[in-house]
One Martini backbone bead per residue (centre of mass of N, CA, C, O) as a GRO file, in nm:
protein
  275
    1MET     BB    1  -2.780   6.755  11.162
    2SER     BB    2  -2.900   6.993  10.995
    3SER     BB    3  -3.170   7.214  10.958
    4LYS     BB    4  -3.178   7.144  10.633
    5GLU     BB    5  -3.217   6.853  10.707
    6HIS     BB    6  -3.361   6.534  10.648
    7ASP     BB    7  -3.502   6.269  10.760
    8PRO     BB    8  -3.573   6.004  10.550
    9MET     BB    9  -3.797   5.890  10.769
   10ASP     BB   10  -3.945   6.152  10.747
   11ARG     BB   11  -4.321   6.202  10.696
   12SER     BB   12  -4.387   6.478  10.729
   13PRO     BB   13  -4.527   6.747  10.648
   14LEU     BB   14  -4.493   6.990  10.431
   15THR     BB   15  -4.306   7.306  10.434
   16VAL     BB   16  -4.400   7.563  10.207
   17PRO     BB   17  -4.372   7.833  10.058
   18SER     BB   18  -4.567   8.052   9.928
   19ARG     BB   19  -4.719   8.162   9.632
   20THR     BB   20  -4.758   8.414   9.407
   21THR     BB   21  -5.005   8.526   9.222
   22SER     BB   22  -4.959   8.531   8.863
   23PRO     BB   23  -4.930   8.534   8.527
   24GLU     BB   24  -4.657   8.360   8.545
   25ASN     BB   25  -4.769   8.139   8.797
   26HIS     BB   26  -5.072   8.026   8.777
   27ALA     BB   27  -4.973   7.717   8.669
   28ILE     BB   28  -4.843   7.670   8.941
   29PRO     BB   29  -4.830   7.458   9.179
   30HIS     BB   30  -4.890   7.413   9.488
   31GLY     BB   31  -4.583   7.310   9.683
   32LEU     BB   32  -4.350   7.415   9.547
   33PRO     BB   33  -4.047   7.513   9.544
   34ASP     BB   34  -3.840   7.754   9.568
   35GLY     BB   35  -3.519   7.931   9.498
   36SER     BB   36  -3.412   7.891   9.769
   37ARG     BB   37  -3.151   7.738   9.923
   38ASP     BB   38  -3.289   7.637  10.189
   39VAL     BB   39  -3.512   7.484  10.035
   40LEU     BB   40  -3.344   7.316   9.822
   41ALA     BB   41  -3.182   7.144  10.042
   42ASP     BB   42  -3.440   6.929  10.055
   43TRP     BB   43  -3.388   6.858   9.745
   44ALA     BB   44  -3.454   6.629   9.467
   45PHE     BB   45  -3.421   6.625   9.113
   46PHE     BB   46  -3.647   6.476   8.854
   47PHE     BB   47  -3.626   6.432   8.489
   48ASP     BB   48  -3.787   6.402   8.230
   49ILE     BB   49  -3.801   6.464   7.884
   50ASP     BB   50  -4.021   6.361   7.701
   51GLY     BB   51  -4.293   6.577   7.767
   52THR     BB   52  -4.140   6.762   7.984
   53LEU     BB   53  -3.892   6.935   7.897
   54LEU     BB   54  -3.994   6.840   7.615
   55ASP     BB   55  -4.140   6.842   7.328
   56ILE     BB   56  -4.314   6.661   7.131
   57ALA     BB   57  -4.226   6.466   6.851
   58GLU     BB   58  -4.258   6.291   6.559
   59THR     BB   59  -3.959   6.218   6.626
   60PRO     BB   60  -3.693   6.143   6.820
   61GLU     BB   61  -3.483   6.336   6.651
   62ALA     BB   62  -3.682   6.612   6.658
   63VAL     BB   63  -3.600   6.724   6.903
   64CYS     BB   64  -3.602   7.032   7.108
   65VAL     BB   65  -3.380   7.259   7.263
   66PRO     BB   66  -3.427   7.526   7.419
   67ASP     BB   67  -3.334   7.818   7.482
   68GLY     BB   68  -3.176   7.808   7.811
   69LEU     BB   69  -3.212   7.525   7.944
   70ILE     BB   70  -2.924   7.440   8.011
   71HIS     BB   71  -2.856   7.682   8.185
   72ASP     BB   72  -3.084   7.636   8.397
   73LEU     BB   73  -3.000   7.345   8.484
   74VAL     BB   74  -2.716   7.412   8.578
   75HIS     BB   75  -2.797   7.623   8.793
   76LEU     BB   76  -2.986   7.439   8.953
   77SER     BB   77  -2.776   7.224   9.024
   78ARG     BB   78  -2.600   7.414   9.192
   79LYS     BB   79  -2.825   7.485   9.403
   80LEU     BB   80  -2.843   7.154   9.462
   81ASP     BB   81  -2.554   7.028   9.472
   82GLY     BB   82  -2.629   6.806   9.225
   83ALA     BB   83  -2.952   6.727   9.283
   84LEU     BB   84  -2.971   6.635   8.955
   85ALA     BB   85  -3.178   6.437   8.731
   86LEU     BB   86  -3.214   6.216   8.456
   87VAL     BB   87  -3.517   6.029   8.353
   88THR     BB   88  -3.508   5.790   8.083
   89GLY     BB   89  -3.556   5.620   7.767
   90ARG     BB   90  -3.301   5.714   7.689
   91SER     BB   91  -2.991   5.735   7.611
   92ILE     BB   92  -2.708   5.869   7.728
   93SER     BB   93  -2.582   5.949   7.458
   94PHE     BB   94  -2.827   6.117   7.366
   95VAL     BB   95  -2.846   6.313   7.599
   96ASP     BB   96  -2.560   6.442   7.543
   97THR     BB   97  -2.663   6.574   7.272
   98LEU     BB   98  -2.881   6.758   7.404
   99PHE     BB   99  -2.660   6.823   7.664
  100PRO     BB  100  -2.391   6.965   7.607
  101GLY     BB  101  -2.153   6.946   7.879
  102ALA     BB  102  -2.325   6.877   8.140
  103LEU     BB  103  -2.327   6.587   8.272
  104PHE     BB  104  -2.557   6.456   8.400
  105PRO     BB  105  -2.728   6.273   8.583
  106VAL     BB  106  -2.829   5.940   8.452
  107ALA     BB  107  -3.121   5.758   8.353
  108GLY     BB  108  -3.128   5.511   8.119
  109LEU     BB  109  -3.352   5.304   7.994
  110HIS     BB  110  -3.514   5.307   8.270
  111GLY     BB  111  -3.219   5.221   8.425
  112ALA     BB  112  -3.020   5.029   8.262
  113GLU     BB  113  -2.864   5.302   8.271
  114ARG     BB  114  -2.600   5.473   8.473
  115ARG     BB  115  -2.512   5.805   8.593
  116ASP     BB  116  -2.358   5.938   8.838
  117ALA     BB  117  -2.231   6.208   9.015
  118ALA     BB  118  -1.928   6.081   8.959
  119GLY     BB  119  -1.954   5.926   8.659
  120ARG     BB  120  -2.054   5.648   8.697
  121MET     BB  121  -2.105   5.346   8.520
  122SER     BB  122  -2.404   5.152   8.432
  123GLU     BB  123  -2.488   4.823   8.289
  124ILE     BB  124  -2.622   4.589   8.089
  125GLU     BB  125  -2.632   4.269   7.958
  126LEU     BB  126  -2.645   4.126   7.655
  127THR     BB  127  -2.826   3.899   7.478
  128SER     BB  128  -2.863   3.687   7.214
  129ASP     BB  129  -3.172   3.689   7.207
  130PHE     BB  130  -3.204   3.996   7.194
  131LEU     BB  131  -3.044   4.045   6.932
  132ARG     BB  132  -3.229   3.869   6.754
  133ALA     BB  133  -3.489   4.027   6.812
  134LYS     BB  134  -3.400   4.293   6.691
  135ASP     BB  135  -3.353   4.195   6.403
  136GLU     BB  136  -3.641   4.096   6.354
  137LEU     BB  137  -3.784   4.367   6.391
  138LYS     BB  138  -3.647   4.525   6.163
  139LYS     BB  139  -3.753   4.345   5.937
  140ARG     BB  140  -4.069   4.343   5.997
  141ALA     BB  141  -4.121   4.661   6.000
  142LEU     BB  142  -4.095   4.706   5.684
  143SER     BB  143  -4.408   4.629   5.623
  144TRP     BB  144  -4.454   4.919   5.755
  145PRO     BB  145  -4.549   5.225   5.709
  146ASP     BB  146  -4.422   5.472   5.925
  147ILE     BB  147  -4.235   5.293   6.091
  148LEU     BB  148  -4.035   5.330   6.387
  149VAL     BB  149  -3.711   5.220   6.474
  150GLU     BB  150  -3.555   5.219   6.806
  151ASP     BB  151  -3.222   5.176   6.884
  152LYS     BB  152  -3.087   5.152   7.237
  153ASN     BB  153  -2.949   4.865   7.271
  154ALA     BB  154  -3.107   4.774   7.562
  155ALA     BB  155  -3.332   4.877   7.363
  156ILE     BB  156  -3.660   4.870   7.183
  157ALA     BB  157  -3.860   5.065   6.945
  158VAL     BB  158  -4.196   5.145   6.837
  159HIS     BB  159  -4.321   5.395   6.620
  160TYR     BB  160  -4.683   5.528   6.554
  161ARG     BB  161  -4.746   5.835   6.510
  162GLN     BB  162  -4.757   5.820   6.176
  163ALA     BB  163  -4.931   5.522   6.231
  164PRO     BB  164  -5.198   5.457   6.424
  165GLN     BB  165  -5.334   5.210   6.265
  166TYR     BB  166  -5.080   5.012   6.383
  167GLN     BB  167  -5.092   4.961   6.688
  168HIS     BB  168  -5.187   4.666   6.713
  169ASP     BB  169  -4.973   4.538   6.534
  170MET     BB  170  -4.729   4.631   6.708
  171GLN     BB  171  -4.811   4.495   6.973
  172MET     BB  172  -4.809   4.209   6.860
  173LEU     BB  173  -4.518   4.204   6.759
  174MET     BB  174  -4.385   4.267   7.038
  175ARG     BB  175  -4.473   4.004   7.170
  176GLU     BB  176  -4.299   3.823   6.992
  177ILE     BB  177  -4.027   3.958   7.055
  178ALA     BB  178  -4.034   3.914   7.363
  179ALA     BB  179  -4.030   3.604   7.348
  180MET     BB  180  -3.748   3.593   7.212
  181ALA     BB  181  -3.579   3.752   7.435
  182GLY     BB  182  -3.702   3.697   7.709
  183PRO     BB  183  -3.731   3.746   8.066
  184ARG     BB  184  -3.525   4.008   8.072
  185TRP     BB  185  -3.768   4.125   7.904
  186THR     BB  186  -4.002   4.403   7.851
  187LEU     BB  187  -4.296   4.568   7.812
  188GLN     BB  188  -4.358   4.923   7.704
  189ASN     BB  189  -4.595   5.162   7.711
  190GLY     BB  190  -4.677   5.462   7.526
  191LYS     BB  191  -4.673   5.737   7.330
  192MET     BB  192  -4.684   5.586   7.042
  193VAL     BB  193  -4.534   5.334   7.196
  194THR     BB  194  -4.326   5.032   7.190
  195GLU     BB  195  -4.121   4.867   7.439
  196LEU     BB  196  -3.811   4.694   7.486
  197ARG     BB  197  -3.705   4.617   7.814
  198PRO     BB  198  -3.567   4.576   8.098
  199ALA     BB  199  -3.714   4.409   8.367
  200THR     BB  200  -3.520   4.538   8.611
  201SER     BB  201  -3.620   4.822   8.494
  202ASP     BB  202  -3.701   5.148   8.634
  203LYS     BB  203  -3.767   5.468   8.743
  204GLY     BB  204  -3.796   5.400   9.040
  205ARG     BB  205  -3.526   5.254   9.081
  206ALA     BB  206  -3.355   5.493   8.990
  207VAL     BB  207  -3.428   5.689   9.213
  208LYS     BB  208  -3.338   5.508   9.448
  209ALA     BB  209  -3.040   5.494   9.363
  210PHE     BB  210  -2.984   5.793   9.393
  211MET     BB  211  -3.093   5.825   9.699
  212ALA     BB  212  -2.844   5.649   9.822
  213ASP     BB  213  -2.672   5.900   9.726
  214ALA     BB  214  -2.466   6.136   9.678
  215PRO     BB  215  -2.657   6.434   9.687
  216PHE     BB  216  -2.955   6.294   9.744
  217SER     BB  217  -2.937   6.230  10.014
  218ALA     BB  218  -3.140   6.369  10.264
  219ARG     BB  219  -3.376   6.402  10.063
  220ARG     BB  220  -3.646   6.504   9.856
  221PRO     BB  221  -3.832   6.391   9.603
  222LEU     BB  222  -3.867   6.551   9.271
  223VAL     BB  223  -4.090   6.462   9.015
  224PHE     BB  224  -4.097   6.450   8.643
  225GLY     BB  225  -4.378   6.370   8.421
  226ASP     BB  226  -4.609   6.223   8.140
  227ASP     BB  227  -4.613   5.903   8.162
  228VAL     BB  228  -4.643   5.571   8.225
  229THR     BB  229  -4.327   5.546   8.265
  230ASP     BB  230  -4.349   5.750   8.535
  231GLU     BB  231  -4.508   5.600   8.765
  232ALA     BB  232  -4.276   5.471   8.926
  233MET     BB  233  -4.157   5.751   9.024
  234PHE     BB  234  -4.401   5.859   9.161
  235LYS     BB  235  -4.418   5.631   9.378
  236ALA     BB  236  -4.134   5.668   9.494
  237ALA     BB  237  -4.167   5.962   9.588
  238ASN     BB  238  -4.414   5.924   9.772
  239ALA     BB  239  -4.280   5.704   9.962
  240ALA     BB  240  -4.038   5.931  10.037
  241GLY     BB  241  -4.194   6.219  10.084
  242GLY     BB  242  -4.255   6.350   9.818
  243LEU     BB  243  -4.297   6.462   9.477
  244SER     BB  244  -4.541   6.453   9.201
  245VAL     BB  245  -4.525   6.555   8.845
  246LYS     BB  246  -4.757   6.606   8.593
  247ILE     BB  247  -4.755   6.645   8.247
  248GLY     BB  248  -5.075   6.756   8.214
  249SER     BB  249  -5.352   6.600   8.264
  250PRO     BB  250  -5.549   6.489   8.479
  251SER     BB  251  -5.548   6.161   8.658
  252GLU     BB  252  -5.693   5.892   8.824
  253THR     BB  253  -5.449   5.678   8.746
  254SER     BB  254  -5.245   5.858   8.876
  255ALA     BB  255  -4.978   5.915   9.120
  256ALA     BB  256  -4.984   6.201   9.099
  257THR     BB  257  -4.996   6.511   9.299
  258LEU     BB  258  -4.925   6.694   9.050
  259TYR     BB  259  -4.974   6.968   8.800
  260MET     BB  260  -4.887   7.042   8.457
  261GLU     BB  261  -4.969   7.146   8.139
  262SER     BB  262  -4.656   7.195   8.036
  263PRO     BB  263  -4.331   7.224   7.938
  264ALA     BB  264  -4.328   7.534   7.933
  265ILE     BB  265  -4.400   7.574   8.233
  266LEU     BB  266  -4.165   7.421   8.348
  267ARG     BB  267  -3.941   7.593   8.222
  268SER     BB  268  -4.026   7.856   8.360
  269TRP     BB  269  -3.982   7.755   8.649
  270ILE     BB  270  -3.686   7.684   8.625
  271SER     BB  271  -3.591   7.971   8.551
  272GLU     BB  272  -3.685   8.101   8.816
  273ILE     BB  273  -3.527   7.909   9.033
  274ALA     BB  274  -3.229   7.943   8.899
  275GLN     BB  275  -3.163   8.251   8.985
   0.00000   0.00000   0.00000
């Protein structure tokens, strides 16, 4: 094992070069790695997308990828020797439309589908009960104005950002839909959304699956997320001796160990260390 590699069982305290405080990086938490290759060789990076890399939009399709972000992520991935993955509630097919040509390793639908660093795909099989439950949800959701149903194939979500007064109604409806789908699917609440997703998948399991294989293995996970759906990967990173960063305000209920105020600050930091 080279001097740049860590024994994955070693949980000794991290030693990270300190950062110089300046107007550009004053909001960057201390403890994050800098952009030098010898430091980055110890790390594997995992990013949620909505609310983390990208600003939250009114509808799922309205998200915007800022100029330069794809370039910065590609360059950062190269500096990490490919140890960079996206872990999201989105489908992999939708992720590829957001980041065309990049073909990052991705865990989609909270890990229900995954593309590893070698490009191999894995996904779960849909049941007839789940398909019937999806059809029922689409029909019944038409009764509420401004409710958006997002069919992700192996998961389905109702968004009520444009109609927050229906939050309770949607959560009750989704409980009925979950009962129809059967025990292989479970409910997941998020920011103005309730989702029915595979019960055996979560972002923590997805991070662990990536960490079992090259080029992620023998590194420490550094994960970024913003929502309750990211708590599983925060816990997974912490348990593996890594770091977890929540985008947004500090919360006593979150497992995150560090905080950044906004996706814009995260993107600025990515641009800095990708150079």
